[in-house]
N, C-alpha and C positions, 0 to 999 in steps of 0.2 A: 433555464432550464436550470435543475437541482440536481447534481452528479453525485453520488459516492465515488471517489476519486480512490477507493483502496479495496478490492476486493480480492480474494483469491480464488481458484481453482487447480486440485491435482491433476494430474496424469501418470500414469504406469506402463503404456506402450510403447513400441517400437515407433520412433518418429510421432511421438506426441511428450512423452518424457519420462521420468523415473523417480523412485522415492527410495534409499535404502533400506535395510531390513531396519537398522539404528534407529533410524526415522520413524518406520512404521512401528516398532516396538517402543517407541516413546511414551511417558504418562500423555502428554498434551495430545499425539494423533489417538491413542487410544480411545480417549474422553472425546474429543472431534468426530472420531468415525464411531462410536457409539451412541451421540446426540442424534448424528444423521442417519443415525442405521445403514451404514456403508462401511461392508467387511474387505471386499473382493482388491484386486489390482488387475485387472480386464478390461474390455473393453466395455465391456457391460455394466459396471462399477465405473467408469469414466462417463457413461451416457446417465447412469442413476445420478451423479454429482452434478451435473450439465442440466439434468429435468429439475433437480431440487435448486439449483442456482435460480434459474429460470422462474420457477411458482416465488423463490424469496423476491426475488426484484419485483415480480408481478403484484404482490401483495404488501408493498411495503410503497402504499399508495403517496404518499409525501416525497418520496422521487421520482424521475425522472428515467434514470440513467446509471449505469456504473461500472467504472473502470476494469476489467477484467484483466488481470496481470499475468504474463509471462516469468520466468525464473530461468536464468540463463544457467552453463555449467560452472564448475568450475574450471579454469584453466591455469599451465602454469607460466614460468615466464617465457616460456620460446613460445608462448601464445599457442599450445597444442592442449587438447579437451585434456581432463587428469578426473576420470571416473573414479578413483579411487577415495577421492575427496569431495564427490559428487553427494551429498544426500539427499540435494531434490534439483529436479529439473521439472521444469515446463516449458516445452518450445514455444516460439513465436508463432510459426506455420500454425499448432494444435489452436491456440488460444485466435490467432486470425481466422482458423475452421468456424470457431464456437460463435464468436461477435460477429460472423458473415452468417449464420443462422437465426440469428434472434436481432436483427436492424433495429435502430430504436430505444432496444432493451439494455445492449450492451455496446460499449464500446471497447478500444484494443490498445492493453498498456504493455510495451513492448519488454525486452529485457535482453541487453548485451553486454557482454562482459568487457572491457575493455582492453583485456590482455590479450584476447581471441585476433587473429593476423588479417579476421576480416572484419572486422568492428564497423568501420565504416560503410564498409558494402553492406553491410546485413545490417545496418543502421536505416540507409539510403532505400533498403527493400519494404522493410518497416513503415517506413514513410510513406511509400508508395501504396501499402497494404493501408494505411487510415491509422497509423499508430496517436496516440492525444497524448502520451508521455514515456519516459524512459523509467524502469524500474530495478532498480537495486538492493542489495543489501552485502554491502562489502564484508561484515563480520563471518557473514556465511558463505560466498563467493571468492572470498580471499584476495581481493585488489584493495589497493590504497586507493581511494577519491584524488591525492592530493599528487600521486605518480604523473610526472609529466609524461609517462606513456600513454595516459588519459585523454592529453592534449588535442590530439586530430581527433577526437570524439566530440569534445565540446566543443568545438571549431563547427563541427557539422551539426550537433543539435542546434548550438545559435542560429546556424544560416535556414534552419528549419522551423526556428522557435517553437523547437521540441524540450517541455520542461522536465526536468529532472526529479521522479520520487524515488528519495533514498533514503533508507532505514540509517537512522541516527538513535545511542543509547542502547540500552540491552537488548538481547533478545533471548528468549526463554524457550519457545515454542522449537528451534531448529540449533542445531547443531554450532558453535561458535568456531570459524579457526584463526580469526584475529581478531581479539577484542581490541587493540586500540583502533581501528580501522570504525569504533564507534562514538568517535569523537566531531559532531557538527563543524567543529572550526577545518577540519579538514576539503568540506566542501567553500570553500573562499575559492579555491582554484578553480572552480567551472563558473563560479560567480565573477569573479574579475577576466572570464572569457565572453562573458556576456548570456549564462544559461539562467533560465529562472529553476529555480531550484527548491521544492518542496521538503520539509525532513520528515520524514515520517517519525511518528509516535512524537516528537520535536524534543527528540534528545531526552527523554523520563529513563528510569532505572525502571528496571523490573521488578526487583525485592528490596526493601530497605538499607541493606547492606552494601549493596552497590553503589559503583561512584555516578552520581550525577552529574550530565551534561546538560540538565535545561540550564543554568546561570547562563552557559555558553550560547545555547537556544535564544536566551533574550537579548541577549549581547549584537546577535549577528542580525536578529528581528530589525534591531533599530537602527546597524549600520549598513543593510543592504536593502535596497530598493524591492529589488525582485527575491527576497526571500521570505518563505513560508515553511509555515509548518503545518502537520494533515494532525486530526484528531484521534486516527485508527486508534482503537485499544486503549482511549482513555480512561473508557470508563471499567476499566477491569481493577478492585480494588488495589491494587498494589502500585497503579497512575494517578488515582485521584487526588493524590499529592497535589501534582503538577494544574490543578486549575487556578488554585490561589492566585500565583505568577504571571499564569495568561488569561484570566479575566480581569484582574485587577490592571492589567498596563494595557492601557487604551489602542497604543501603536501594537503592540504586541498581538491584544485582541482583534486588530484590524487584519494581521498576519494569516489567522488561524483558516485553515479548508477543511469541508469535509471526508470525512471516511471513519470506516466501520471496523475494517478489519476483519471483514467478515472471512469464516466461520469462528473467529474470535468469540468468546462469549463476553456481554457484557452486563455489569451490574451495575443497576443506577447507586448514586450512593443518598444514605437517607440524612447526612448533615447537608446537603444541598437542596435535596427536592421533599425532602420529609419522609418518616417512616412510613406510615401510611401509603403515602404517592410511591414510594420503591415497591413494596407489599402487592401493591397495584399493578408496578410497570413489570416486575418478575412474571406476571404472568401474560404476559404476551410472547408467545413460543415463537414468535418471526425474529430472530436476534437482529436482524438487521434492522427490521421497524423499529425494535427495543432499542435499539444506538438512537435512532433520531429519535424518537420519543422523550427519552432521557434529557438529552440536549434541547429539545423544544421547550422540555419544563423547567431548563435552566436558566433558559433566555438569550439562547445564542440569536443574533439579528437575521433581519434577513438577508444584509450582505454577506452571513457568515456561508447560509444556505448556497448561497450563487456564485462567491467568489470561485469557487472550480471551474465552474463554465467560462468564467473568464479569464483564467489564466490560459485552461487548454482551449481557448479560443473557439470555443462551441456557441456557434450563432445563437444568440436568442430567437426564441421563434414569436410571432406572435398569438399564436397558439398553441400553448405548450402541450404536450403530449398526455391526454388525461388515461386517468385508469378507472376500470369500471368500479 
């Protein structure tokens, strides 16, 4: 199977999730909501987003399924929820419900803040619900992946062979609470505890003047067998620079995993695919599919497209699900 391992969904209502006013008013979210034609914050809006995501996956004939990501809240050092610092929250229960309504098209990516008191119990509950990976964004969820308090959760993840998809590098779409946790070397602790780690965005920077953690990602890719990086958002112009390091090093290239970061806008690099091809690809209205087509044009090999299914231990089918 060909899996997109990095797809987002939004939630606004009680039991489903929350977005802060600061986030809703941000330029990035205003642009995405305008692009999707979605403005409300009620259950009807959630259903519209779900429908739009289903249509997007169906129309991306090149993939078989997408991992839809939950997003846990911020917790304080005593393990209690911290609503005042939580700018985005998409509950595991809500994503589980959405995924269950679309079997075969969606997979559950759970999210458990390691500082919460019931972290291991919540992980166990998500595994039983069918979670295929754990999603973290430490710079926004306000915890340090190298903190010893994460160890019980790492040991549980290693036991269940549940991979960790962890944001690395800079973040522009969401408020940053602790930029120090952008460093991919903080993920050496879970690697040493036996967890398979996928470094989201390959630790790239968002803007040219930000610190670039890409060299550290490259080093870790060489040093740890079970350390990978997803290509989510790498087709955004400020992250194009990373392709030279990622594609010219065969060891690193063998560690790349497909992810789109939908609904983030993908833009083809004219230098890599040609000016006229870039112009043609920009006319593809489905951003998830456009991201796939750009990467196909760039020459990503067959192993790349199937690597996510292998890492997530999704059994290959004798007859992969087709799409009309």
